[in-house]
C-alpha positions in Angstrom: 15.1 59.0 29.4 15.1 62.3 31.2 12.4 64.9 30.6 12.5 68.5 32.0 9.2 70.4 31.9 8.8 74.1 32.3 5.2 75.4 32.2 4.2 79.0 31.7 0.5 80.0 31.5 -0.9 83.2 29.9 -4.5 84.2 29.1 -4.9 86.1 25.9 -8.0 87.6 24.3 -8.4 88.4 20.7 -5.3 88.1 18.5 -2.9 85.3 19.5 0.8 85.7 18.5 3.6 83.3 19.3 6.7 84.8 20.9 10.1 83.9 19.4 10.9 80.2 19.7 13.2 79.2 22.5 14.7 76.6 20.2 17.1 79.3 18.9 16.9 82.3 16.7 18.2 80.3 13.7 15.4 77.8 13.9 11.9 78.2 12.4 9.3 80.1 14.4 5.5 79.5 14.4 3.1 82.4 14.3 -0.5 81.5 15.4 -3.2 84.1 14.8 -6.9 84.2 15.6 -9.3 86.6 13.9 -13.0 86.5 13.2 -13.3 83.1 14.8 -10.8 81.3 12.6 -7.2 80.4 13.4 -4.1 80.4 11.1 -0.5 79.2 11.5 2.4 80.6 9.7 6.1 79.7 9.9 9.1 82.0 9.5 12.8 81.1 9.1 15.7 83.5 9.0 13.3 86.5 8.8 11.4 85.1 5.8 7.9 83.7 5.8 8.1 80.2 4.5 4.6 79.0 5.3 2.1 81.7 4.8 -0.8 82.0 7.2 -2.6 78.7 6.8 -5.9 77.5 8.2 -6.0 75.1 11.2 -9.0 73.5 12.8 -11.0 70.2 12.9 -14.6 69.2 12.4 -16.5 66.4 14.1 -20.0 65.0 14.1 -21.0 67.3 16.9 -18.7 70.2 16.6 -17.2 72.6 14.1 -13.8 73.5 15.6 -12.6 75.3 12.5 -14.7 78.5 12.9 -16.3 80.4 15.7 -13.2 79.9 17.9 -12.5 82.1 20.9 -9.0 82.2 22.5 -9.1 80.8 26.0 -5.4 80.8 27.1 -2.0 79.5 26.4 0.7 77.5 28.2 4.2 76.6 27.3 6.8 74.0 28.3 10.3 73.1 27.3 11.0 69.6 26.0 14.3 67.9 26.6 14.7 64.2 25.8 17.5 61.7 25.0 16.8 58.4 23.4 18.7 55.7 21.4 17.4 53.8 18.4 18.5 50.5 16.9 18.9 51.9 13.4 18.5 55.1 11.4 20.6 58.2 10.6 22.1 58.3 14.0 21.7 56.0 17.0 21.8 58.5 19.8 19.3 61.3 19.6 18.7 64.5 21.7 15.4 66.4 21.5 15.2 70.1 22.4 11.9 71.9 21.7 9.4 74.4 22.9 5.8 73.3 23.1 3.0 75.8 23.3 -0.6 74.8 23.8 -3.3 77.3 22.6 -6.7 76.7 24.0 -9.9 77.7 22.2 -13.6 77.4 22.8 -16.5 77.2 20.5 -19.7 77.3 22.6 -19.4 74.4 25.0 -16.7 72.7 22.9 -13.0 73.0 23.5 -10.0 72.7 21.1 -6.3 72.7 22.0 -3.8 73.6 19.3 -0.4 72.2 20.4 2.6 73.7 18.5 6.1 72.3 18.9 9.1 74.3 17.7 12.7 72.9 17.4 15.8 73.8 15.6 14.8 71.6 12.6 11.1 72.3 12.3 7.6 73.1 13.5 4.8 70.6 14.1 1.3 71.0 15.4 -1.5 68.7 16.5 -5.1 69.0 17.8 -6.3 67.9 21.2 -10.0 67.5 21.8 -10.4 67.3 25.6 -14.1 66.2 25.2 -15.8 63.5 23.2 -17.4 65.3 20.2 -18.0 62.2 18.1 -16.2 61.0 15.0 -13.8 63.3 13.1 -15.2 64.3 9.7 -12.3 66.3 8.5 -9.6 68.9 9.2 -9.2 72.5 8.0 -5.5 72.0 8.0 -3.7 73.3 4.9 -0.3 74.5 3.9 0.0 77.7 1.9 3.3 78.5 0.2 4.4 81.1 -2.4 3.1 80.1 -5.8 6.6 80.3 -7.3 8.2 77.9 -4.8 10.1 74.9 -6.1 8.4 71.6 -5.2 9.4 68.0 -5.3 6.2 65.9 -5.2 4.9 62.4 -5.8 1.3 61.7 -6.9 -0.7 59.9 -4.3 -0.8 56.1 -4.4 -2.1 53.9 -1.6 1.3 52.1 -1.3 3.4 55.3 -1.7 5.1 53.8 -4.8 5.2 56.8 -7.2 8.3 58.7 -8.4 9.2 62.2 -7.2 9.1 64.9 -9.8 10.1 68.6 -9.7 7.4 71.2 -10.0 6.6 74.7 -8.8 3.7 75.1 -6.4 1.8 77.3 -8.9 2.2 75.0 -11.9 1.8 71.6 -10.2 -1.3 69.7 -11.3 -4.3 70.1 -9.0 -4.2 66.6 -7.7 -3.5 64.5 -4.7 0.1 64.1 -3.5 1.8 61.8 -1.0 3.6 62.7 2.1 6.4 63.8 2.3 6.4 66.8 0.1 9.4 69.0 -0.3 9.3 72.8 -1.0 12.0 75.5 -1.4 11.1 79.1 -0.5 13.9 81.6 -1.0 16.7 79.2 0.0 14.8 77.6 2.9 13.6 74.1 2.5 10.4 72.7 4.1 9.4 69.0 4.1 5.8 68.4 5.0 4.7 65.1 6.5 3.0 63.6 9.6 4.2 61.9 12.7 2.6 59.7 15.5 -0.1 58.2 13.3 -1.8 55.1 14.9 -5.2 53.5 15.3 -6.6 56.5 17.1 -6.8 58.2 13.7 -6.4 58.1 9.9 -3.5 58.8 7.6 -3.6 61.8 5.4 -2.4 63.1 2.1 -2.1 66.5 0.4 -4.5 67.9 -2.2 -3.2 70.8 -4.3 -6.2 73.2 -4.8 -4.3 75.8 -6.8 -1.6 78.4 -6.4 0.5 77.4 -3.4 -2.2 75.9 -1.3 -2.2 72.2 -0.3 -5.0 71.1 2.0 -4.9 67.9 4.2 -7.3 65.1 3.2 -7.9 62.2 5.6 -8.2 58.7 4.2 -11.4 58.1 6.1 -14.5 60.2 5.7 -15.2 59.5 9.4 -12.5 58.7 11.9 -14.0 56.9 14.9 -13.3 58.5 18.2 -14.3 57.5 21.7 -13.5 60.1 24.4 -10.7 62.6 24.2 -8.4 62.7 21.1 -4.9 63.7 20.2 -4.4 63.8 16.4 -1.1 63.1 14.6 1.5 65.8 14.3 1.3 67.9 11.1 5.0 68.2 10.6 7.2 70.7 8.8 10.9 70.0 8.8 12.5 73.3 7.9 15.9 74.9 7.3 18.9 74.3 5.0 18.8 71.2 2.8 21.3 69.6 5.2 19.1 70.4 8.2 16.1 68.8 6.4 18.0 65.7 5.3 19.7 65.0 8.6 16.6 65.7 10.7 15.2 63.1 13.1 12.1 65.3 13.8 9.6 62.7 12.7 11.0 60.2 15.2 11.5 62.9 17.9 7.7 63.6 17.8 6.8 59.9 18.2 6.1 58.1 21.5 9.1 56.6 23.2 10.0 52.9 22.6 7.6 50.3 23.8 10.2 47.6 23.5 12.2 47.4 26.8 14.8 44.9 25.7 16.3 45.7 22.3 19.5 43.6 22.5 18.0 41.1 20.1 17.4 43.7 17.4 20.4 43.7 15.0 20.5 45.8 11.8 22.6 44.6 8.9 22.7 43.8 5.2 20.5 41.0 3.8 20.6 38.9 0.6 17.2 39.5 -0.9 16.4 36.7 -3.4 13.3 38.0 -5.3 15.1 40.1 -8.0 17.8 37.5 -8.0 15.6 34.7 -9.2 11.9 35.4 -8.8 9.2 33.1 -7.4 10.9 29.8 -8.5 13.9 30.5 -6.3 11.7 31.0 -3.3 10.6 27.4 -3.7 14.1 26.0 -4.2 15.9 24.9 -1.0 19.2 24.3 -2.9 19.3 27.8 -4.3 18.3 29.3 -0.9 21.2 27.5 0.8 23.5 28.9 -1.9 22.3 32.4 -0.9 22.9 31.6 2.7 26.5 30.4 1.9 27.1 33.7 0.0 25.8 35.8 2.9 27.8 33.8 5.4 31.0 34.3 3.4 30.5 38.1 3.3 29.5 38.4 7.0 26.0 39.6 6.0 23.6 38.6 8.8 20.3 37.9 6.9 18.7 36.2 3.9 15.1 37.1 2.9 12.9 34.3 1.3 10.2 36.1 -0.6 6.7 35.4 -2.0 6.1 31.8 -3.1 7.7 29.8 -0.3 4.4 28.7 1.2 2.2 28.2 -1.9 1.6 24.6 -0.9 -1.6 24.7 1.3 0.1 22.1 3.5 3.2 24.4 4.0 3.2 23.9 7.8 4.3 20.3 7.2 6.0 20.4 3.9 8.0 23.7 4.0 11.8 23.6 3.7 12.0 26.7 5.9 12.8 24.8 9.2 15.7 23.1 7.4 16.9 26.3 5.8 16.7 28.1 9.2 18.9 25.4 10.8 21.3 25.5 7.9 21.5 29.3 8.1 21.8 29.6 11.9 24.7 27.2 11.8 26.4 29.8 9.5 25.4 32.8 11.6 22.7 33.9 9.1 19.1 34.7 10.1 16.2 33.9 7.8 13.5 36.4 7.1 10.3 35.3 5.3 7.7 37.1 3.2 4.1 37.1 4.6 1.0 38.2 2.8 -1.1 40.6 4.8 -4.3 38.5 4.3 -2.5 35.7 6.2 -2.2 37.8 9.4 -5.0 40.3 9.1 -6.9 39.0 12.1 -5.9 37.9 15.6 -7.1 34.4 14.8 -4.9 34.1 11.7 -1.9 35.5 13.5 -2.4 33.0 16.4 -2.4 30.2 13.8 0.4 31.5 11.6 3.1 33.3 13.6 3.9 30.6 16.2 4.9 28.3 13.4 7.5 30.8 12.1 8.6 31.5 15.7 9.0 27.7 16.4 11.0 27.3 13.2 13.4 30.1 14.3 12.6 32.6 11.6 14.2 35.9 12.5 12.2 38.5 10.5 9.0 39.0 8.6 8.4 41.0 5.4 4.7 41.7 5.6 3.2 42.8 2.3 0.1 44.4 0.8 -1.5 46.5 3.6 -2.1 49.2 0.9 -4.1 51.5 3.1 -3.9 54.6 5.4 -7.3 53.9 6.9 -7.9 53.8 10.6 -8.8 50.1 10.5 -5.3 49.4 9.0 -3.6 51.5 11.7 -5.5 49.6 14.3 -4.0 46.4 12.7 -0.5 47.9 13.0 -1.3 48.6 16.7 -2.1 44.9 17.1 0.7 43.2 15.2 3.5 45.5 16.4 3.4 44.4 20.1 2.8 40.8 19.0 5.8 40.6 16.8 7.9 42.4 19.3 7.0 39.8 22.0 7.9 37.0 19.5 11.1 38.8 18.6 10.6 39.2 14.9 12.3 41.9 13.0 9.8 43.6 10.7 9.9 45.0 7.2 6.5 46.4 6.0 6.0 46.3 2.2 3.0 47.7 0.4 2.7 49.8 3.4 2.3 53.3 4.7 5.2 55.7 5.5 7.1 55.5 8.7 5.6 58.1 11.0 8.1 57.7 13.9 7.6 53.9 14.0 11.3 53.2 14.3 11.4 55.0 17.7 8.2 53.5 19.1 8.7 50.0 17.7 12.5 49.6 17.1 12.1 46.1 15.7 10.7 47.7 12.6 13.9 47.8 10.6 12.5 49.3 7.4 9.4 50.0 5.3 8.9 50.1 1.6 6.6 53.0 0.7 8.9 54.0 -2.2 9.0 53.7 -5.9 11.9 51.3 -5.6 14.0 48.8 -7.5 11.1 46.3 -7.9 9.7 48.7 -10.5 10.4 48.3 -14.2 9.8 51.9 -15.1 10.1 55.4 -13.7 13.5 54.7 -12.0 15.1 57.7 -13.5 18.3 59.1 -12.0 16.3 62.2 -11.2 14.0 60.2 -9.0 17.0 58.4 -7.4 18.7 61.6 -6.5 15.4 63.0 -5.0 14.9 60.2 -2.5 17.5 61.1 0.0 15.9 64.6 0.3 12.3 63.3 0.4 11.1 59.8 1.3 14.2 58.7 3.1 14.2 61.7 5.4 11.2 60.4 7.4 12.5 56.9 8.1 14.1 53.6 6.9 13.5 53.0 3.2 13.6 49.5 1.6 14.5 50.6 -1.9 16.5 47.3 -2.4 19.7 48.6 -4.1 22.5 46.5 -5.5 20.7 44.9 -8.5 23.7 45.1 -10.7 22.3 42.3 -13.0 19.3 44.3 -14.0 18.9 47.0 -16.7 19.1 50.3 -14.9 19.3 54.1 -15.6 22.4 54.5 -13.5 25.9 53.2 -13.7 27.4 50.5 -11.5 29.1 53.1 -9.3 25.8 55.0 -9.1 24.0 51.9 -8.0 26.7 51.1 -5.4 26.3 54.6 -4.0 22.7 53.9 -3.3 23.6 51.4 -0.6 25.0 54.4 1.4 22.7 57.1 0.2 19.6 55.1 1.2 19.2 54.3 4.9 17.5 51.1 5.9 17.9 49.1 9.1 18.1 45.9 7.1 19.6 46.9 3.7 18.1 44.3 1.3 20.6 43.8 -1.4 18.9 42.9 -4.7 21.8 41.5 -6.7 22.6 37.9 -7.7 25.9 36.5 -6.3 27.4 36.2 -9.7 26.7 39.9 -10.3 28.7 40.8 -7.2 31.5 38.4 -8.1 31.7 40.0 -11.5 32.2 43.4 -9.8 34.8 42.6 -7.1 35.2 46.2 -6.0 31.4 46.5 -5.4 31.6 43.2 -3.4 34.5 44.5 -1.4 32.6 47.7 -0.5 29.4 45.9 0.4 31.3 43.5 2.6 32.4 46.5 4.7 29.1 48.4 4.9 26.9 48.3 8.1 23.2 49.2 8.2 23.2 51.4 11.3 24.9 54.7 11.7 26.4 56.9 14.4 26.2 60.1 12.3 24.9 61.3 9.0 26.0 64.4 7.0 24.7 65.8 3.7 27.9 67.1 2.0 26.3 68.5 -1.1 23.5 68.1 -3.6 20.1 69.2 -4.8 17.0 67.0 -5.3 16.7 65.4 -8.8 20.2 66.7 -9.6 22.9 65.2 -7.4 23.7 64.1 -3.9 26.8 63.4 -1.8 26.2 62.0 1.7 28.5 60.6 4.4 27.5 58.2 7.1 29.8 57.3 10.0 30.0 53.9 11.7 32.5 53.9 14.6 35.6 55.6 13.3 34.9 55.0 9.6 32.9 57.1 7.1 31.0 55.6 4.2 30.3 58.2 1.5 28.0 57.9 -1.5 27.6 60.2 -4.4 25.2 60.1 -7.3 24.3 62.4 -10.2 21.4 62.7 -12.6 22.5 63.6 -16.1 25.8 64.6 -17.6 29.2 63.5 -16.4 30.8 65.9 -13.9 33.1 66.3 -11.0 31.8 65.9 -7.4 33.6 67.3 -4.4 34.3 65.2 -1.3 35.3 67.6 1.4 37.5 66.7 4.4 35.4 65.1 7.1 37.4 66.7 9.9 40.8 68.2 10.6 43.9 66.3 9.7 44.8 63.6 7.2 42.4 61.0 5.8 42.7 57.8 3.9 40.1 57.8 1.2 39.3 54.6 -0.9 37.0 55.5 -3.8 35.1 53.0 -6.0 34.0 54.7 -9.2 33.2 53.9 -12.9 36.2 53.2 -15.0 36.6 52.6 -18.7 36.1 48.8 -18.3 34.1 48.5 -15.1 34.5 49.6 -11.5 37.9 50.7 -10.3 39.3 51.5 -6.8 41.5 54.5 -6.2 43.3 55.3 -2.9 44.1 58.8 -1.7 45.7 60.3 1.4 44.5 63.9 1.8 43.9 66.7 4.4 41.6 68.6 2.2 38.9 68.4 -0.5 39.0 65.6 -3.0 37.5 65.9 -6.4 36.0 62.7 -7.9 35.1 62.4 -11.6 31.7 60.7 -12.2 30.2 59.3 -15.3 26.9 60.3 -16.8 24.1 59.1 -14.5 26.9 57.7 -12.4 28.4 58.1 -8.9 30.9 56.8 -6.5 31.2 55.0 -3.1 34.0 55.9 -0.7 35.4 54.4 2.5 37.2 57.0 4.6 39.3 56.6 7.8 42.4 58.0 9.5 45.6 56.8 7.7 46.8 54.6 10.6 46.8 51.5 8.3 47.1 50.7 4.6 43.3 50.3 4.1 40.1 51.3 5.8 38.7 47.8 5.1 38.4 45.3 8.0 38.8 41.6 7.6 35.6 39.7 6.7 35.3 36.6 8.7 33.1 34.4 6.6 32.0 30.9 7.6 34.0 28.1 6.0 32.1 26.0 3.4 31.2 22.5 4.5 28.7 19.8 3.5 26.7 17.3 5.6 25.1 14.1 4.1 22.8 11.9 6.1 20.9 8.6 5.5 18.1 7.8 5.5 16.5 11.0 4.2 13.3 9.9 5.9 12.1 7.0 8.1 8.9 5.8 9.5 8.9 4.3 13.1 6.6 3.8 16.0 7.2 5.6 19.3 9.9 3.8 21.3 11.4 2.1 18.3 14.9 2.6 17.1 16.4 3.3 13.6 19.9 3.5 12.3 21.3 6.9 11.0 24.6 7.6 9.2 26.2 10.8 8.3 29.3 12.3 6.6 30.7 15.8 7.3 33.1 17.1 4.7 35.3 20.2 4.9 35.0 21.8 1.4 36.8 25.0 2.4 40.5 25.9 1.9 41.2 26.0 5.7 41.5 23.3 8.4 38.7 22.9 11.0 39.3 22.1 14.6 37.6 20.4 17.5 35.0 18.7 15.3 32.2 16.7 16.8 29.4 15.0 14.8 26.2 13.5 16.2 22.4 13.7 15.9 20.6 16.3 17.9 17.4 14.5 19.1 14.2 15.9 20.7 13.6 15.7 24.4 12.7 12.2 25.5 14.7 10.6 22.6 18.2 9.1 22.8 21.1 8.4 20.6 24.4 6.6 20.8 27.8 8.2 20.7 29.5 11.0 18.8 32.1 11.0 16.1 35.1 13.3 16.9 38.2 14.7 15.3 40.8 17.3 16.6 41.4 18.4 13.0 39.7 18.0 9.7 41.8 19.2 6.8 40.5 20.7 3.6 38.8 17.9 1.5 38.7 15.5 4.5 35.6 14.0 6.0 34.3 12.7 9.3 31.7 10.0 9.3 29.4 8.6 12.0 26.8 5.8 12.5 24.2 6.1 15.3 21.2 4.3 16.7 18.4 6.7 17.5 15.5 5.7 19.8 12.3 7.6 19.3 10.5 9.0 22.3 6.9 8.4 23.3 5.7 11.4 21.2 2.3 11.4 19.5 2.1 10.5 15.8 3.4 13.1 13.5 6.4 14.4 11.7 9.7 15.5 13.3 13.2 16.1 12.2 16.5 14.7 13.6 19.5 16.6 12.3 23.0 15.3 12.3 25.0 18.2 13.6 28.7 18.9 13.0 30.1 21.4 15.4 33.6 22.8 14.7 36.0 25.6 15.4 37.2 27.7 12.5 40.8 28.8 13.0 39.8 32.5 13.2 36.8 32.3 15.4 36.5 32.2 19.2 33.2 30.4 19.2 31.9 27.2 17.6 30.1 27.0 14.2 27.6 24.3 13.3 26.5 22.6 10.0 23.7 20.0 9.8 21.4 17.9 7.7 18.2 16.4 9.0 16.4 13.1 8.6 12.6 13.4 8.6 11.1 11.0 11.1 7.4 10.0 10.7 6.0 8.6 14.0 3.0 6.4 13.6 0.7 4.5 15.9 0.1 0.9 14.8 -3.2 0.1 13.1 -4.8 -3.3 13.2 -4.3 -5.6 10.3 -7.0 -5.3 7.6 -9.1 -2.2 7.2 -9.3 0.7 9.6 -11.3 3.9 9.3 -9.4 7.1 9.1 -10.3 9.1 12.3 -12.8 11.8 11.3 -15.7 13.8 12.6 -18.2 11.3 11.0 -20.6 14.2 10.5 -21.3 16.8 7.7 -20.2 20.4 7.9 -23.6 21.2 9.3 -23.6 18.3 11.8 -25.8 15.8 9.8 -25.2 12.3 8.6 -22.6 12.3 5.7 -24.5 11.9 2.5 -23.5 12.4 -1.2 -25.3 11.3 -4.3 -28.0 9.8 -2.1 -25.5 7.5 -0.4 -25.3 7.8 3.4 -22.1 7.1 5.4 -21.8 6.4 9.1 -18.1 7.0 9.1 -15.9 9.6 7.3 -14.9 13.2 7.1 -17.1 16.2 6.4 -15.2 19.3 5.6 -14.9 22.5 3.7 -11.7 23.0 1.6 -8.9 21.9 3.9 -6.2 19.3 4.5 -6.4 16.1 6.7 -3.0 14.6 7.4 -2.6 10.9 8.4 0.8 9.4 9.5 1.0 5.9 8.2 2.8 2.7 9.1 2.9 -0.4 6.8 -0.4 0.5 4.9 -1.0 -0.4 1.3 -4.3 1.2 0.2 -6.7 4.1 0.9 -10.3 3.8 0.0 -13.3 6.3 0.2 -16.3 7.6 -1.6 -16.2 11.3 -2.3 -18.6 14.1 -3.4 -20.4 17.3 -2.3 -22.7 16.7 0.6 -26.4 16.6 -0.2 -27.2 19.0 2.6 -26.5 21.9 0.2 -28.8 20.4 -2.4 -31.7 22.7 -1.8 -29.5 25.7 -2.3 -28.3 24.6 -5.7 -29.6 25.7 -9.1 -29.2 22.4 -10.8 -30.1 23.7 -14.3 -27.5 26.4 -14.1 -25.0 24.1 -12.4 -24.4 26.7 -9.6 -23.6 25.3 -6.2 -20.9 23.5 -4.3 -17.8 22.5 -6.4 -14.6 21.0 -5.0 -11.7 18.8 -6.0 -10.4 15.9 -4.0 -6.7 15.3 -3.9 -4.7 12.5 -2.2 -1.0 13.4 -1.5 1.6 11.0 -0.3 4.9 12.4 1.1 4.4 15.5 -1.0 3.6 13.6 -4.2 0.1 13.7 -5.7 -1.3 10.2 -5.9 -4.8 10.9 -7.0 -7.0 13.8 -8.2 -10.7 13.6 -8.7 -11.1 16.5 -11.0 -13.9 19.0 -10.4 -16.9 17.5 -8.5 -20.1 19.5 -8.3 -23.3 19.2 -6.3 -25.1 17.6 -9.3 -22.5 14.8 -9.6 -23.0 11.2 -8.2 -20.8 9.8 -5.5 -17.3 8.8 -6.7 -15.4 5.8 -5.4 -11.7 6.4 -4.7 -9.0 3.7 -4.3 -5.4 4.7 -4.0 -2.2 2.6 -3.6 -0.3 4.1 -0.6 2.5 1.5 -0.2 5.6 3.0 1.2 3.9 6.3 2.0 4.8 7.8 5.4 2.5 10.9 5.5 -0.9 10.9 3.7 -2.7 14.2 3.0 -6.4 14.2 2.1 -7.0 17.5 0.5 -10.1 19.3 -0.6 -9.8 22.4 -2.7 -12.2 25.1 -3.9 -13.7 24.6 -7.4 -13.5 28.3 -8.2 -17.0 29.6 -7.4 -16.6 30.4 -3.7 -16.6 28.1 -0.7 -19.9 28.8 1.0 -21.5 25.6 -0.4 -18.3 23.5 -0.6 -19.4 20.9 1.9 -17.1 17.9 1.0 -17.5 14.3 2.0 -14.8 11.6 2.4 -17.3 8.8 3.0 -16.1 5.6 4.7 -12.5 6.8 4.5 -10.4 3.8 5.4 -6.9 2.3 5.2 -5.8 -1.2 4.5 -2.7 -2.1 6.6 -0.5 -5.1 7.4 -0.6 -4.5 11.2 
């Protein structure tokens, strides 16, 4: 990145007035004035005052820097930057701006007001050169004419409220979210913020009457140590096209902190939540079907949502490793949903994230942050570099707005912060046609379009248009495969659509009424149009001189239809009530703008055994069958187990050609390495060459291998800590145990060989007895569960501190992996000190 800096210094006493902006006479211009110890900022555009003189200033624990201010000088510099993003409205960006710093004093305290002007807006921030303690508030406000049109959304901590049309004077006196859009005499102004991080707190707008909106911080006190730079108070301003196409929020943000971005790949994803709910997230077969569907379309990702790790022992029992291997063999990456509370501390992240990285998960959908507080922004500051190092793509849900995060942390592909398709109400077509002019202006938006199988306010063509109108680095498509197959022209269009754009143009529209937008990828344009209300005709103007091939998908009498036009001028497209259209546009050098979709041929792999139990160094027999279930032949096929380092296997089955319906089988002897006891997987991998690809493709199915160390014949104690939670002798119901396991709610996993029975005595440890109200029955309460190979073998029911010791004897014949589980009884865990007394196994040796 190249930066040129030009500095000019001037000392001014009394009134301070900004000279015309160097960004160009057509751009907005800031006017800063100081009078009577207070400072205001106004913005003009095209000779009209859009933002009336509005207060600026900041207060801290030790200084009031909103009044008693004396001008102390001014300096100016020109900003010129170039940068490239991984996703967004356009990949290559150029920044030209003028930045003026106004210096003020108030006694011994200093305040710098930094104002940046560019062709598409004005932004300002405060700099406090000295440490003046915690910030207690800002005087910042935005004053607009009371008759201005306004498109606002009521404040909600996750930014998930719909946008409605008001006037500034009649809008309810309430709190509203960023961004907020206003129209003043034909000039539009979008108010938001940029460069918010753990140094500060997020803000929202409070309408105090008339056209005045003051800024309110989330935190009553923002902790500050040393000098401070606040976020940018940002006003994107100009025509509706200028506002919609602007990248100002990203332009104001710090440059990328990820040096190598070659691994960051935008693209569509099959999102499975609205396609099936929680049960589908726990169904490996269904998830593989989604992977197959994505692979056939050339879509690079599948998102597994909430529910996949409900099992407390998910690290050992989850199907995600198998799904990742299955998907990667088909050139599809797996993203997984993660609850914020699972990664809200460094310790939890260190325990959690390496598992997903080891499995090969490509992206994380992190949910339920639900705060604009400084502590939450500090969490963002921690997890963003960690996930970048681990090469996870990120989608933040239940989250704050993007404040330039896509520039600074380009692995953040999208954020929710929208009243989106998950909602069951409020998804009016007025709201849908407001989003391109409001929320989506400031950054990638995970609305999750494409849910054709759901009841909606818009038509099928209107829903298809949203996949172009809404920008998201990973476009999470919410439909079921059968809903796409039932709409072949929608499927055709979605197979073509990328998720990153070289150029974006607003062609026409007005918030809550209609929108037509074009986005270019290479030499093809994707155009989406949508309306709110009655049927009408939308214009699609020529996207440049010369002739164009235009393929339009719109609503027909019996479903979606596709029409093809060759034109050198404006095209008029009829749209249905609450409908729309999606168009693919290119030069007419071929019969269609569509490019071939190279899906992965369908295949199956079957292996036996599904699981096996062996000692380190022992061998086992493994068989497999690979079948070509596609309609095309496969070439250069090899089929063999892929074993861990230190293991060995015999031979490989090979075939030059496997015709449709034919199979290739193999039998192998696998020798386990000297690994410690535990669970591993050995996949049988078929590698083949599809006729149309220049590189190999893989398909696989794994055998689970339980490694166990031999136990002596007879009874052996399960290895445990032999002490209570507080380090005492294990005691429950007055019975003392020299051996066993003392634990709070947790899992203990034991890999078994030829064992037949597990025995123990269980209960709540007597060490909490003095802290229990026996009459009220309040105290430690737990449940003991014995699980064998994922199947519950025994449940104790609720055991309380007042209960006697309980003998347990469980048949474990044929079990490979035994889990001793303690769960909370429902009244908190502080007194849940559980005892597995004399926990022992009976084995054959």
